[in-house]
C-alpha positions, -999 to +999 in steps of 0.1 A: -258-024+107-218-017+116-211+001+149-191+031+151-158+012+160-162-006+128-169+022+106-141+041+126-115+015+119-126+015+081-120+049+078-086+046+097-074+017+076-084+032+046-064+063+053-036+042+063-035+022+034-037+055+009-011+070+028+012+041+025+005+037-010+011+069-017+045+070+002+056+039-017+048+052-049+072+080-045+099+059-030+097+035-057+097+061-083+128+076-070+144+045-066+139+033-103+149+067-117+184+060-092+187+024-104+178+028-141+188+062-146+153+072-166+118+077-155+095+050-152+072+043-178+041+062-176+022+036-197+036+002-193+009-011-218+025+007-248+042-011-275+068+017-274+080+004-235+101-026-239+083-058-227+114-063-197+108-027-186+074-031-185+072-063-166+097-051-141+077-018-133+048-038-132+063-065-108+083-037-084+052-016-080+027-045-074+050-057-045+060-025-035+023-014-030+011-043-013+036-046+010+033-007+019-005-012+022+001-041+046+027-025+069+004+008+070-027-012+079-008-033+106+006-002+121-028+013+119-041-018+139-016-016+162-024+022+171-062+011+172-057-013+197-037+011+220-063+037+217-095+013+220-080-013+241-093-040+216-082-052+179-099-041+151-131-060+142-117-074+108-083-087+123-097-111+149-085-143+146-112-167+145-111-198+172 
């Protein structure tokens, strides 16, 4: 069974990833609008959306969201280590 530190870290990491993703989606959407002059595709799978636009949106969103999640989780891990004095269990490197 997981201890309280493990559960606490999972909650903190999940919240950080969610917040990072939320901010990233807003930022990526705004950058898309500014660079293309139009709204991003709401349904890239639709045949009405140009293939180039659908692929571009998928790549930018995929990479952007993953980078945001990674950065948010790493920042949360740093704060967790400062607050608890030890690294989160899942991020410990095996020796």
